[in-house]
mmCIF file of the C-alpha atoms, coordinates in Angstrom:
data_MODEL
# 
_entry.id   MODEL 
# 
loop_
_atom_site.group_PDB 
_atom_site.id 
_atom_site.type_symbol 
_atom_site.label_atom_id 
_atom_site.label_alt_id 
_atom_site.label_comp_id 
_atom_site.label_asym_id 
_atom_site.label_entity_id 
_atom_site.label_seq_id 
_atom_site.pdbx_PDB_ins_code 
_atom_site.Cartn_x 
_atom_site.Cartn_y 
_atom_site.Cartn_z 
_atom_site.occupancy 
_atom_site.B_iso_or_equiv 
_atom_site.pdbx_formal_charge 
_atom_site.auth_seq_id 
_atom_site.auth_comp_id 
_atom_site.auth_asym_id 
_atom_site.auth_atom_id 
_atom_site.pdbx_PDB_model_num 
ATOM 1   C CA . MET A 1 1   ? 1.071   8.590   -14.856 1.00 0.00 ? 1   MET A CA 1 
ATOM 2   C CA . THR A 1 2   ? -0.017  5.233   -16.294 1.00 0.00 ? 2   THR A CA 1 
ATOM 3   C CA . VAL A 1 3   ? -3.797  4.505   -16.346 1.00 0.00 ? 3   VAL A CA 1 
ATOM 4   C CA . THR A 1 4   ? -5.048  0.826   -17.034 1.00 0.00 ? 4   THR A CA 1 
ATOM 5   C CA . LYS A 1 5   ? -8.134  1.019   -18.672 1.00 0.00 ? 5   LYS A CA 1 
ATOM 6   C CA . GLY A 1 6   ? -10.351 -2.499  -19.392 1.00 0.00 ? 6   GLY A CA 1 
ATOM 7   C CA . ILE A 1 7   ? -9.007  -4.646  -16.882 1.00 0.00 ? 7   ILE A CA 1 
ATOM 8   C CA . GLU A 1 8   ? -11.626 -6.377  -14.867 1.00 0.00 ? 8   GLU A CA 1 
ATOM 9   C CA . SER A 1 9   ? -10.759 -7.685  -11.273 1.00 0.00 ? 9   SER A CA 1 
ATOM 10  C CA . MET A 1 10  ? -12.882 -9.664  -9.269  1.00 0.00 ? 10  MET A CA 1 
ATOM 11  C CA . SER A 1 11  ? -10.630 -8.959  -6.116  1.00 0.00 ? 11  SER A CA 1 
ATOM 12  C CA . ARG A 1 12  ? -10.428 -4.927  -6.751  1.00 0.00 ? 12  ARG A CA 1 
ATOM 13  C CA . THR A 1 13  ? -12.437 -1.985  -8.196  1.00 0.00 ? 13  THR A CA 1 
ATOM 14  C CA . SER A 1 14  ? -10.845 0.626   -6.816  1.00 0.00 ? 14  SER A CA 1 
ATOM 15  C CA . TYR A 1 15  ? -9.819  3.081   -9.986  1.00 0.00 ? 15  TYR A CA 1 
ATOM 16  C CA . ASN A 1 16  ? -5.627  3.097   -9.275  1.00 0.00 ? 16  ASN A CA 1 
ATOM 17  C CA . VAL A 1 17  ? -2.995  5.162   -11.683 1.00 0.00 ? 17  VAL A CA 1 
ATOM 18  C CA . TRP A 1 18  ? 0.678   5.026   -10.967 1.00 0.00 ? 18  TRP A CA 1 
ATOM 19  C CA . CYS A 1 19  ? 2.648   7.757   -10.969 1.00 0.00 ? 19  CYS A CA 1 
ATOM 20  C CA . LYS A 1 20  ? 5.724   7.491   -13.369 1.00 0.00 ? 20  LYS A CA 1 
ATOM 21  C CA . GLY A 1 21  ? 6.998   9.349   -16.266 1.00 0.00 ? 21  GLY A CA 1 
ATOM 22  C CA . GLU A 1 22  ? 6.440   12.871  -16.183 1.00 0.00 ? 22  GLU A CA 1 
ATOM 23  C CA . PHE A 1 23  ? 4.565   12.450  -12.732 1.00 0.00 ? 23  PHE A CA 1 
ATOM 24  C CA . PHE A 1 24  ? 7.270   10.936  -11.028 1.00 0.00 ? 24  PHE A CA 1 
ATOM 25  C CA . ASP A 1 25  ? 9.455   14.052  -11.407 1.00 0.00 ? 25  ASP A CA 1 
ATOM 26  C CA . TYR A 1 26  ? 6.457   16.413  -9.492  1.00 0.00 ? 26  TYR A CA 1 
ATOM 27  C CA . PRO A 1 27  ? 7.751   17.977  -6.946  1.00 0.00 ? 27  PRO A CA 1 
ATOM 28  C CA . ILE A 1 28  ? 4.857   16.499  -4.647  1.00 0.00 ? 28  ILE A CA 1 
ATOM 29  C CA . THR A 1 29  ? 5.601   13.082  -5.763  1.00 0.00 ? 29  THR A CA 1 
ATOM 30  C CA . GLN A 1 30  ? 9.361   13.841  -4.708  1.00 0.00 ? 30  GLN A CA 1 
ATOM 31  C CA . THR A 1 31  ? 8.716   15.320  -1.871  1.00 0.00 ? 31  THR A CA 1 
ATOM 32  C CA . VAL A 1 32  ? 6.303   12.472  -0.829  1.00 0.00 ? 32  VAL A CA 1 
ATOM 33  C CA . LEU A 1 33  ? 8.910   9.516   -1.692  1.00 0.00 ? 33  LEU A CA 1 
ATOM 34  C CA . SER A 1 34  ? 11.550  11.913  0.414   1.00 0.00 ? 34  SER A CA 1 
ATOM 35  C CA . ASN A 1 35  ? 9.638   11.431  3.256   1.00 0.00 ? 35  ASN A CA 1 
ATOM 36  C CA . ILE A 1 36  ? 8.720   7.966   2.798   1.00 0.00 ? 36  ILE A CA 1 
ATOM 37  C CA . ALA A 1 37  ? 12.443  7.558   3.029   1.00 0.00 ? 37  ALA A CA 1 
ATOM 38  C CA . ASN A 1 38  ? 13.045  8.952   5.790   1.00 0.00 ? 38  ASN A CA 1 
ATOM 39  C CA . LEU A 1 39  ? 10.796  7.695   8.114   1.00 0.00 ? 39  LEU A CA 1 
ATOM 40  C CA . THR A 1 40  ? 11.317  4.133   6.865   1.00 0.00 ? 40  THR A CA 1 
ATOM 41  C CA . GLY A 1 41  ? 15.626  4.729   6.564   1.00 0.00 ? 41  GLY A CA 1 
ATOM 42  C CA . ILE A 1 42  ? 15.046  3.137   2.942   1.00 0.00 ? 42  ILE A CA 1 
ATOM 43  C CA . SER A 1 43  ? 16.309  5.079   -0.095  1.00 0.00 ? 43  SER A CA 1 
ATOM 44  C CA . ASP A 1 44  ? 14.178  6.458   -2.160  1.00 0.00 ? 44  ASP A CA 1 
ATOM 45  C CA . ARG A 1 45  ? 15.907  4.693   -5.246  1.00 0.00 ? 45  ARG A CA 1 
ATOM 46  C CA . ASN A 1 46  ? 14.495  0.766   -3.777  1.00 0.00 ? 46  ASN A CA 1 
ATOM 47  C CA . LEU A 1 47  ? 10.970  2.539   -3.533  1.00 0.00 ? 47  LEU A CA 1 
ATOM 48  C CA . GLU A 1 48  ? 8.342   1.883   -5.788  1.00 0.00 ? 48  GLU A CA 1 
ATOM 49  C CA . HIS A 1 49  ? 6.608   4.511   -8.304  1.00 0.00 ? 49  HIS A CA 1 
ATOM 50  C CA . LEU A 1 50  ? 3.776   6.172   -5.604  1.00 0.00 ? 50  LEU A CA 1 
ATOM 51  C CA . GLN A 1 51  ? 0.162   4.588   -6.728  1.00 0.00 ? 51  GLN A CA 1 
ATOM 52  C CA . LEU A 1 52  ? -3.110  6.398   -6.096  1.00 0.00 ? 52  LEU A CA 1 
ATOM 53  C CA . LEU A 1 53  ? -6.120  4.539   -5.405  1.00 0.00 ? 53  LEU A CA 1 
ATOM 54  C CA . ARG A 1 54  ? -9.607  5.783   -5.614  1.00 0.00 ? 54  ARG A CA 1 
ATOM 55  C CA . TYR A 1 55  ? -12.673 4.417   -4.195  1.00 0.00 ? 55  TYR A CA 1 
ATOM 56  C CA . GLU A 1 56  ? -16.100 5.476   -4.841  1.00 0.00 ? 56  GLU A CA 1 
ATOM 57  C CA . GLU A 1 57  ? -19.173 4.487   -2.849  1.00 0.00 ? 57  GLU A CA 1 
ATOM 58  C CA . GLY A 1 58  ? -19.157 0.260   -2.455  1.00 0.00 ? 58  GLY A CA 1 
ATOM 59  C CA . GLN A 1 59  ? -16.159 -0.567  -3.874  1.00 0.00 ? 59  GLN A CA 1 
ATOM 60  C CA . PHE A 1 60  ? -13.774 -2.635  -2.330  1.00 0.00 ? 60  PHE A CA 1 
ATOM 61  C CA . TYR A 1 61  ? -10.310 -4.409  -2.665  1.00 0.00 ? 61  TYR A CA 1 
ATOM 62  C CA . LYS A 1 62  ? -10.778 -7.622  -0.856  1.00 0.00 ? 62  LYS A CA 1 
ATOM 63  C CA . GLN A 1 63  ? -8.439  -9.399  1.546   1.00 0.00 ? 63  GLN A CA 1 
ATOM 64  C CA . HIS A 1 64  ? -4.688  -9.985  -0.205  1.00 0.00 ? 64  HIS A CA 1 
ATOM 65  C CA . HIS A 1 65  ? -1.398  -9.591  0.872   1.00 0.00 ? 65  HIS A CA 1 
ATOM 66  C CA . ASP A 1 66  ? 0.621   -7.110  -0.085  1.00 0.00 ? 66  ASP A CA 1 
ATOM 67  C CA . TYR A 1 67  ? 3.938   -9.835  -0.769  1.00 0.00 ? 67  TYR A CA 1 
ATOM 68  C CA . ILE A 1 68  ? 4.398   -10.496 -4.566  1.00 0.00 ? 68  ILE A CA 1 
ATOM 69  C CA . GLU A 1 69  ? 6.008   -14.164 -4.502  1.00 0.00 ? 69  GLU A CA 1 
ATOM 70  C CA . ILE A 1 70  ? 7.470   -13.979 -8.249  1.00 0.00 ? 70  ILE A CA 1 
ATOM 71  C CA . ASP A 1 71  ? 9.316   -10.894 -7.130  1.00 0.00 ? 71  ASP A CA 1 
ATOM 72  C CA . ARG A 1 72  ? 11.691  -12.293 -4.390  1.00 0.00 ? 72  ARG A CA 1 
ATOM 73  C CA . ASP A 1 73  ? 14.124  -13.314 -7.269  1.00 0.00 ? 73  ASP A CA 1 
ATOM 74  C CA . ARG A 1 74  ? 14.084  -9.659  -9.122  1.00 0.00 ? 74  ARG A CA 1 
ATOM 75  C CA . PRO A 1 75  ? 17.397  -7.726  -8.724  1.00 0.00 ? 75  PRO A CA 1 
ATOM 76  C CA . ILE A 1 76  ? 15.168  -5.326  -6.478  1.00 0.00 ? 76  ILE A CA 1 
ATOM 77  C CA . GLY A 1 77  ? 13.514  -8.021  -4.077  1.00 0.00 ? 77  GLY A CA 1 
ATOM 78  C CA . ALA A 1 78  ? 10.006  -8.537  -3.372  1.00 0.00 ? 78  ALA A CA 1 
ATOM 79  C CA . ARG A 1 79  ? 7.957   -5.973  -1.173  1.00 0.00 ? 79  ARG A CA 1 
ATOM 80  C CA . ILE A 1 80  ? 9.124   -5.609  2.232   1.00 0.00 ? 80  ILE A CA 1 
ATOM 81  C CA . LEU A 1 81  ? 6.810   -2.614  3.125   1.00 0.00 ? 81  LEU A CA 1 
ATOM 82  C CA . THR A 1 82  ? 3.519   -0.870  2.110   1.00 0.00 ? 82  THR A CA 1 
ATOM 83  C CA . ALA A 1 83  ? 2.932   2.688   3.110   1.00 0.00 ? 83  ALA A CA 1 
ATOM 84  C CA . TYR A 1 84  ? -0.449  4.171   2.514   1.00 0.00 ? 84  TYR A CA 1 
ATOM 85  C CA . LEU A 1 85  ? -0.703  7.793   2.831   1.00 0.00 ? 85  LEU A CA 1 
ATOM 86  C CA . TYR A 1 86  ? -4.922  8.959   2.701   1.00 0.00 ? 86  TYR A CA 1 
ATOM 87  C CA . LEU A 1 87  ? -5.617  11.862  1.161   1.00 0.00 ? 87  LEU A CA 1 
ATOM 88  C CA . ASN A 1 88  ? -9.136  12.400  2.875   1.00 0.00 ? 88  ASN A CA 1 
ATOM 89  C CA . ASN A 1 89  ? -11.283 11.459  5.039   1.00 0.00 ? 89  ASN A CA 1 
ATOM 90  C CA . VAL A 1 90  ? -14.644 9.147   4.786   1.00 0.00 ? 90  VAL A CA 1 
ATOM 91  C CA . ASP A 1 91  ? -17.946 9.240   6.708   1.00 0.00 ? 91  ASP A CA 1 
ATOM 92  C CA . ALA A 1 92  ? -18.244 5.821   6.921   1.00 0.00 ? 92  ALA A CA 1 
ATOM 93  C CA . GLY A 1 93  ? -16.313 2.358   5.959   1.00 0.00 ? 93  GLY A CA 1 
ATOM 94  C CA . GLY A 1 94  ? -12.991 3.065   3.846   1.00 0.00 ? 94  GLY A CA 1 
ATOM 95  C CA . GLY A 1 95  ? -11.000 1.018   6.552   1.00 0.00 ? 95  GLY A CA 1 
ATOM 96  C CA . THR A 1 96  ? -7.884  -0.648  5.844   1.00 0.00 ? 96  THR A CA 1 
ATOM 97  C CA . ARG A 1 97  ? -8.804  -4.125  7.875   1.00 0.00 ? 97  ARG A CA 1 
ATOM 98  C CA . PHE A 1 98  ? -6.317  -6.488  9.468   1.00 0.00 ? 98  PHE A CA 1 
ATOM 99  C CA . PRO A 1 99  ? -8.188  -9.519  10.203  1.00 0.00 ? 99  PRO A CA 1 
ATOM 100 C CA . ASN A 1 100 ? -4.980  -11.734 11.392  1.00 0.00 ? 100 ASN A CA 1 
ATOM 101 C CA . LEU A 1 101 ? -3.671  -9.163  13.928  1.00 0.00 ? 101 LEU A CA 1 
ATOM 102 C CA . ARG A 1 102 ? -5.301  -9.464  17.245  1.00 0.00 ? 102 ARG A CA 1 
ATOM 103 C CA . THR A 1 103 ? -6.777  -6.945  19.389  1.00 0.00 ? 103 THR A CA 1 
ATOM 104 C CA . ALA A 1 104 ? -7.898  -6.951  22.949  1.00 0.00 ? 104 ALA A CA 1 
ATOM 105 C CA . ASN A 1 105 ? -12.056 -7.924  21.444  1.00 0.00 ? 105 ASN A CA 1 
ATOM 106 C CA . ASN A 1 106 ? -10.444 -10.870 18.982  1.00 0.00 ? 106 ASN A CA 1 
ATOM 107 C CA . THR A 1 107 ? -11.595 -8.840  16.133  1.00 0.00 ? 107 THR A CA 1 
ATOM 108 C CA . GLY A 1 108 ? -8.686  -7.508  13.976  1.00 0.00 ? 108 GLY A CA 1 
ATOM 109 C CA . LEU A 1 109 ? -7.493  -4.225  13.431  1.00 0.00 ? 109 LEU A CA 1 
ATOM 110 C CA . THR A 1 110 ? -9.166  -1.525  10.900  1.00 0.00 ? 110 THR A CA 1 
ATOM 111 C CA . VAL A 1 111 ? -7.374  1.310   10.415  1.00 0.00 ? 111 VAL A CA 1 
ATOM 112 C CA . MET A 1 112 ? -9.855  4.300   9.176   1.00 0.00 ? 112 MET A CA 1 
ATOM 113 C CA . PRO A 1 113 ? -8.754  6.758   6.649   1.00 0.00 ? 113 PRO A CA 1 
ATOM 114 C CA . LYS A 1 114 ? -7.852  10.166  7.981   1.00 0.00 ? 114 LYS A CA 1 
ATOM 115 C CA . ARG A 1 115 ? -6.537  12.793  5.716   1.00 0.00 ? 115 ARG A CA 1 
ATOM 116 C CA . GLY A 1 116 ? -2.712  12.939  6.238   1.00 0.00 ? 116 GLY A CA 1 
ATOM 117 C CA . ARG A 1 117 ? -2.411  9.778   8.011   1.00 0.00 ? 117 ARG A CA 1 
ATOM 118 C CA . LEU A 1 118 ? 0.145   7.565   6.932   1.00 0.00 ? 118 LEU A CA 1 
ATOM 119 C CA . LEU A 1 119 ? 0.222   3.691   7.744   1.00 0.00 ? 119 LEU A CA 1 
ATOM 120 C CA . LEU A 1 120 ? 3.069   1.730   7.199   1.00 0.00 ? 120 LEU A CA 1 
ATOM 121 C CA . TRP A 1 121 ? 3.507   -2.140  7.863   1.00 0.00 ? 121 TRP A CA 1 
ATOM 122 C CA . PRO A 1 122 ? 5.946   -5.132  6.738   1.00 0.00 ? 122 PRO A CA 1 
ATOM 123 C CA . SER A 1 123 ? 4.804   -7.921  4.126   1.00 0.00 ? 123 SER A CA 1 
ATOM 124 C CA . VAL A 1 124 ? 7.569   -9.595  5.372   1.00 0.00 ? 124 VAL A CA 1 
ATOM 125 C CA . LYS A 1 125 ? 9.140   -11.204 8.702   1.00 0.00 ? 125 LYS A CA 1 
ATOM 126 C CA . ASN A 1 126 ? 11.958  -9.370  10.465  1.00 0.00 ? 126 ASN A CA 1 
ATOM 127 C CA . ASP A 1 127 ? 14.362  -12.082 10.247  1.00 0.00 ? 127 ASP A CA 1 
ATOM 128 C CA . THR A 1 128 ? 13.243  -13.939 6.699   1.00 0.00 ? 128 THR A CA 1 
ATOM 129 C CA . ILE A 1 129 ? 12.703  -10.975 4.096   1.00 0.00 ? 129 ILE A CA 1 
ATOM 130 C CA . GLY A 1 130 ? 11.889  -13.403 1.483   1.00 0.00 ? 130 GLY A CA 1 
ATOM 131 C CA . ARG A 1 131 ? 8.726   -15.052 3.669   1.00 0.00 ? 131 ARG A CA 1 
ATOM 132 C CA . PHE A 1 132 ? 5.658   -13.280 4.310   1.00 0.00 ? 132 PHE A CA 1 
ATOM 133 C CA . THR A 1 133 ? 4.117   -13.105 7.395   1.00 0.00 ? 133 THR A CA 1 
ATOM 134 C CA . ARG A 1 134 ? 0.364   -13.927 7.271   1.00 0.00 ? 134 ARG A CA 1 
ATOM 135 C CA . ARG A 1 135 ? 0.083   -11.012 10.206  1.00 0.00 ? 135 ARG A CA 1 
ATOM 136 C CA . SER A 1 136 ? -0.451  -8.412  7.581   1.00 0.00 ? 136 SER A CA 1 
ATOM 137 C CA . ARG A 1 137 ? -2.973  -9.910  4.998   1.00 0.00 ? 137 ARG A CA 1 
# 
């Protein structure tokens, strides 16, 4: 497990840990990766390490996109999908917001955390995996 300490960000105040090394081999890690691979049809060899995020009251991750431009030319390529698995419920706030996805009331879409819920969204256009889609910002 990799813990990044001492790095401050103006866009992200959550705590995060990557499941690498011995934690990658934990049965729960492998089960989650296997389930995501089965759901998406993408081999678990092509999945990134799991990243655990923890938000305390008042913490945030400002609007961003999960497509990482510089990864486009790497052998593994750019991130094409993001999967969020919510580990707990929250009483208020904490939603994952997609302001460019229009709903009936034209306010964008916010998905609220619910334990066990998986949120899966694309970072790229279906017809051009080298270009990100603004809808999933």
